[in-house]
C-alpha positions as CSV (number, residue, x, y, z in Angstrom):
1,M,80.9,-11.4,-83.9
2,A,79.8,-8.0,-85.2
3,P,78.9,-5.4,-82.5
4,K,75.1,-5.2,-83.5
5,A,74.9,-9.1,-83.4
6,A,76.7,-9.1,-80.0
7,R,74.3,-6.6,-78.6
8,T,71.3,-8.6,-79.9
9,A,72.7,-11.8,-78.4
10,S,73.2,-10.1,-75.1
11,H,69.8,-8.4,-75.1
12,A,68.2,-11.9,-75.9
13,A,70.3,-13.4,-73.0
14,W,69.1,-10.6,-70.7
15,S,65.5,-11.0,-71.7
16,A,65.7,-14.8,-71.0
17,D,67.3,-14.3,-67.7
18,H,64.8,-11.5,-66.8
19,A,61.8,-13.5,-68.0
20,V,62.8,-16.9,-66.5
21,T,63.7,-15.1,-63.1
22,E,60.3,-13.5,-63.1
23,L,58.6,-16.9,-63.8
24,Y,60.7,-18.4,-61.1
25,L,59.6,-15.8,-58.4
26,L,56.0,-16.0,-59.3
27,H,55.5,-19.7,-59.9
28,Y,58.3,-21.9,-58.4
29,K,56.2,-22.9,-55.2
30,T,53.2,-23.8,-57.3
31,L,55.1,-25.9,-59.5
32,V,57.1,-27.6,-56.6
33,R,53.6,-28.4,-55.0
34,L,52.5,-30.0,-58.4
35,A,55.7,-32.0,-58.8
36,T,55.4,-33.0,-55.2
37,W,51.9,-34.3,-55.8
38,V,53.3,-36.5,-58.5
39,V,56.6,-37.6,-57.2
40,Q,55.5,-37.8,-53.5
41,D,59.0,-36.4,-52.5
42,T,59.7,-32.7,-51.9
43,P,63.4,-32.8,-52.5
44,T,63.0,-34.7,-55.7
45,A,60.0,-32.3,-56.8
46,E,62.3,-29.3,-56.2
47,D,64.9,-30.8,-58.4
48,V,62.3,-31.5,-61.1
49,V,61.2,-27.9,-61.0
50,Q,64.9,-26.6,-61.3
51,E,65.5,-28.8,-64.2
52,A,62.4,-27.5,-65.8
53,F,63.5,-23.8,-65.4
54,V,66.9,-24.6,-66.8
55,S,65.4,-26.3,-69.8
56,M,63.1,-23.3,-70.2
57,H,66.1,-20.8,-70.1
58,A,68.1,-22.9,-72.5
59,A,65.1,-23.0,-74.8
60,W,63.9,-19.5,-74.4
61,Q,64.8,-18.3,-77.9
62,G,63.0,-21.2,-79.6
63,L,59.9,-20.4,-77.7
64,R,57.2,-19.1,-80.2
65,N,55.1,-17.4,-77.7
66,A,56.6,-16.0,-74.4
67,E,53.0,-16.0,-73.2
68,N,52.9,-19.8,-73.2
69,A,56.0,-20.0,-70.9
70,L,54.1,-21.0,-67.8
71,A,52.2,-23.7,-69.8
72,Y,55.6,-24.9,-71.1
73,L,56.9,-25.0,-67.5
74,R,53.8,-27.0,-66.2
75,Q,54.3,-29.4,-69.1
76,A,58.0,-29.7,-68.4
77,V,57.5,-30.4,-64.7
78,M,54.7,-33.1,-65.5
79,N,56.9,-34.8,-68.0
80,K,60.1,-34.6,-65.8
81,S,57.9,-36.0,-62.8
82,R,56.6,-38.8,-64.8
83,S,60.2,-39.5,-66.0
84,V,61.2,-39.7,-62.3
85,L,58.4,-42.2,-61.6
86,R,59.5,-44.5,-64.4
87,H,63.0,-44.3,-63.3
88,R,62.0,-45.3,-59.7
89,T,60.0,-48.3,-61.2
90,V,62.9,-49.6,-63.1
91,V,65.4,-49.2,-60.2
92,D,62.9,-50.8,-57.8
93,K,62.3,-53.7,-60.2
94,N,65.9,-54.3,-60.9
95,M,67.4,-53.5,-57.4
96,P,68.8,-56.5,-55.7
97,K,66.6,-57.6,-53.0
98,A,68.4,-57.1,-49.5
99,P,69.6,-60.3,-47.8
100,P,67.6,-61.4,-44.7
101,D,69.2,-60.1,-41.6
102,M,71.9,-62.5,-40.4
103,P,72.7,-62.8,-36.6
104,S,75.9,-61.1,-35.7
105,A,79.0,-63.0,-35.0
106,E,78.9,-61.8,-31.3
107,H,75.2,-63.2,-31.3
108,G,76.6,-66.7,-32.5
109,A,79.3,-66.5,-29.9
110,L,76.9,-65.7,-27.0
111,V,74.6,-68.6,-28.1
112,Q,77.5,-71.0,-28.2
113,L,78.7,-69.7,-24.7
114,E,75.2,-70.2,-23.2
115,R,75.1,-73.7,-24.9
116,S,78.2,-74.6,-23.6
117,A,77.2,-73.2,-20.0
118,V,74.1,-75.3,-20.0
119,V,75.9,-78.5,-21.0
120,A,78.4,-78.0,-18.4
121,A,75.7,-77.2,-15.8
122,L,73.9,-80.3,-17.0
123,R,77.0,-82.5,-16.4
124,K,77.3,-81.3,-12.8
125,L,73.8,-82.4,-11.9
126,P,73.1,-85.7,-10.2
127,E,72.6,-88.6,-12.7
128,R,68.7,-89.1,-12.0
129,Q,68.2,-85.3,-12.4
130,R,70.3,-85.0,-15.5
131,E,68.4,-88.1,-17.0
132,A,65.0,-86.7,-16.3
133,I,65.8,-83.2,-17.7
134,M,67.5,-84.9,-21.0
135,W,64.5,-87.2,-21.4
136,R,62.0,-84.3,-20.9
137,Y,63.6,-81.4,-22.8
138,Y,65.9,-83.1,-25.3
139,A,64.0,-86.3,-26.3
140,D,60.6,-84.5,-25.6
141,L,59.1,-87.4,-23.7
142,S,56.0,-87.2,-21.5
143,E,56.3,-87.8,-17.7
144,A,54.7,-91.3,-18.2
145,E,57.4,-92.0,-21.0
146,I,60.2,-90.9,-18.7
147,A,58.9,-92.9,-15.8
148,A,58.9,-96.0,-17.8
149,A,62.4,-95.3,-19.3
150,M,63.9,-94.7,-15.9
151,D,61.8,-97.2,-14.2
152,I,60.5,-94.8,-11.5
153,S,57.2,-93.3,-10.7
154,R,55.6,-90.2,-12.4
155,G,56.0,-88.3,-9.1
156,A,59.8,-89.1,-8.9
157,V,60.1,-87.8,-12.4
158,K,58.4,-84.5,-11.5
159,S,60.7,-84.2,-8.5
160,H,63.8,-85.0,-10.4
161,T,63.0,-82.7,-13.3
162,A,61.9,-79.8,-10.8
163,R,65.0,-80.2,-8.8
164,G,67.4,-80.6,-11.8
165,M,65.9,-77.5,-13.3
166,A,66.3,-75.5,-10.1
167,A,70.0,-76.5,-9.9
168,L,70.4,-75.6,-13.7
169,R,68.8,-72.1,-13.0
170,A,70.9,-71.3,-10.0
171,A,74.2,-72.5,-11.9
172,L,73.4,-70.5,-14.9
173,E,72.6,-67.3,-12.9
174,R,75.8,-67.7,-11.1
175,D,77.9,-68.5,-14.2
176,L,76.3,-66.5,-17.1
177,W,74.2,-63.7,-15.3
178,P,75.8,-62.9,-12.1
179,G,73.8,-60.6,-10.0
180,S,70.5,-61.2,-11.8
181,A,67.5,-63.1,-11.1
182,C,66.2,-65.2,-14.1
């Protein structure tokens, strides 16, 4: 490159650096507010404004009128902000939906442990209490239906069910939750 051409290129680069730096110092915060208003996200807005300044610096020599630089920046910020919004829309539309929360393996193991403990405690109950509880809570029968099925009075059904539940509660407190009162 000839010395005069090198000086002109270096002067043009210095002018672009100087001009863009001045614009940055004067208008950066305002442009970030503008972009934030559009994209609703300050870090993304800061990125948009940075990209606009980089684009302006690269296009400085092609700028017809340096006086219109701020208008160019504003338009670049708006265009890049809209581009961000379009990108978000496409990503949101095509992003696979998160699977529903699944219970952890530990949760399944605890449920199985509790179920096993309940079954074991039920097996230890006297036969009439066990039957009354099974008919009531597993078959979902009313007291009258249980009384007919077991050939006992409704009062006896209530008594067997209450005593069986108290015994179950005591066994489960002792086996599953020692030291707690359910």
